[in-house]
N, C-alpha and C positions, 0 to 999 in steps of 0.2 A: 537597468541595462537588460536588453533583450538579445538573446543569442540564437542563431541557428547552428547546426553542426559545423558548417563551414566557418562562420565567424568565431565560434568558440575555439575551434582548433587553431585558427589564426591568432587569437588573443593569447591562448596558452603557449603557443610557440614564441610569440613576441615577449611574453612575460618571463619565460624561462631561457630565452635566447638559444633555443634548440630548434633546428630546422624541422618543420612538420613532416618533411619527406624522409627523414632519417628512419631507418628500419626499427631501431630500438624505441624511438618515440611512437611509431605506429603500433608497435607490439604492446606497449604498456598503456596506450590510450584507452582501450575498452575497460581495463581494470580501474584506471583512475576515475573514469566516468561512473562505473558501477559503485565504487567505494564512496564517491561524493554523493551520488543520488541516494544510496542506501543510508548514509549518515543523516541526510535531511529527512527522508521519509520515515525514519525511526524516531525522530524528535518527538517527545511526548505531546507537545502542544500543536503539532502540525499534522492533524488528521485532515488532509486536503479534500475539499469538496470535489476537486477535479479527479480524485481517485475513486469516487463513489460510483458504482454501477448498479443497475437494476436488471435482473435476469428472471424472466417468467416462463422459461422453457422447460422447467422441471415439473414432473407429475408424480404423485404418490402411486404406490403399488398395493393392491389389496393384500391384507394380512402381512404386510412388511412394515415393521416398526422403524427400520433404518431407511433413511432417505439420502441418496447420494446427490450432493450439490451439483447443479448444472455446469459450474465452473469453479475454479479455485479462487477463494476470497482470502486476502490477507487478514481481514477482520470482518466476520459476518455480523451484521448489525440487526437486521430484522428479517422475519419470514412472515409473509401474508398468505392467507388462504384466499384464492380467487374463485368467486362464485358469480358467474355471469360477468357483469361489469363492476361488481363490488369486491372490495378487498376487506378481509377480516384478519386483523393482526393476531398472530400466535404469540403466546406469552413465553418468554425465554425463562428457563429455570435450570436447575442442576440435574445431572443424570440421576443422582440418588433420589431426589424429590419426584422426578418423572416416573422412575421405576416403582416407587412406593405408591404413588397415586394410580398408576396404570400398570399393574404387574403382568397383565396378559400380553403375550407376544402375538396373539391373533386378534382380529377385530371382534367386537361384541356383536356386531350386526353389519349387514351390507351397507347401511347408511352411516356408519361411524365415520366421523371426520376429526382430524387432529385439532387440538386446542392449545397445545403447548409443544415446545421443542427444547432440546438440550444438545450441546455439542458432544460428539463422540470421538471423532478424529478430525484432521484438517479438512476432509472433504465429505464427511458423513455426519448427519445429525440424527437424533432419535426423536420420534414423534409420539405424542400421547393425546388421546388414545390411539391405538393402532388403527390406521384407516381401513375401511371396509371396501373401498373401491378406488377408482382413479380420480384424483382431484388435482387441479393446477395449483402450484405454489409459486409465489413471487419472492425472490431472494434479493436482499439489498445489503451491500457491504462495500468495503474498499478493496481495491486490487492494486498490485504493483505495476505501474505503467511501464511500457517498454522503454529501455534506456535510449538516450540520445545516441544516434549513430548515423552513418552515411545513408543507410536505408530507412532511417527514421529521423530525418533532419530537423524536425520541429517537435518540441515537447512543451507541456505547460510549465514545467519547472524552469527550463532554460529561457522560456519566453517571458515569464512573469517574476521569477526570482533568480534572474541571471546573476546578480551580484553575489547572492548567497551561494549559489551553485559554483561560481568561479572561485570564491574563497575556499570552499570545501575541496575543490579540485586541486588548487594550489597547495593546500595543506597536505594532501596525499602525494602530490607531485614532489614535495620536498623529500619524501622517502626515496623516490626514484632517483633524485639528484644527490642522495647520500647526505642530506642536511636535516635529518629527522631527530637526532639525539645529541647528547653532550659530546659524543665521540666524533661528531662530524665537523666539517670545516666551518659551517655557519649554523650552529644549533638554534639561533634565534629566528631563522627563516620560517620553520614550521610553526613556532610559537607565535610569530607575528601574524601569519595567515589564520591561525586558530583564534587569535584575539580579534581579528577583523570579523571572522565568522560569528564569534560570540556577541560582537557588538550589533551585527545585523539581525541575528536570530530573534530577539524580543520584538522587533518591529514586524517581522514576518509572521510571528505567532499572533500578535495583536490584530494584524490585518486579516488573518484567516479566521480569527474569532469573530471579527466584525462581519465577515462574509457569511458566517453561520449564525449570526444574531445571538452570539453568546456573550456573557459578561465575565469580567475577570473576577476571581475569587477575592 
């Protein structure tokens, strides 16, 4: 099943028997979408290729061990040193190992280029050895795509995993309809949608592994 924002809202309205024009429905809709997408994106086996981006707009600064990433990555996977048309992968290591091998916070020479990197914060990594000049870095990692919305009517998730996305949305919609727990009128509603979600998840995980040429353990 493939959804756009318009068809998804219509399907959610039909399934819940709540008019999509109702103010309360419109008010909760962005939260439902955010919860459903967050649930799927955080699944351990679903590191989507569609979420991987490459950004080569970052440059090192002379005598600066810290490098601020050119954008926020949910998971930073690789950093490559770019020299002309060639890329040279930097080795990822721990902060402790990096500081032990390269204790100096200033460059040993003007020609010094980094060979390793270690995460420091969400948006800053440490380089070793400290660069002696300006060098281009290529960063590769996953980002959190923009949520499905009226201004973003088409997403990869809604287009290619619409069934999983709809089940996740209905699971959280059950809370809005007061059918989330044993104290509610229909406690099995949320359980049923979560069961449907759990049934679809292994297939989505296997498909994504096949797209990445990975094998099951």
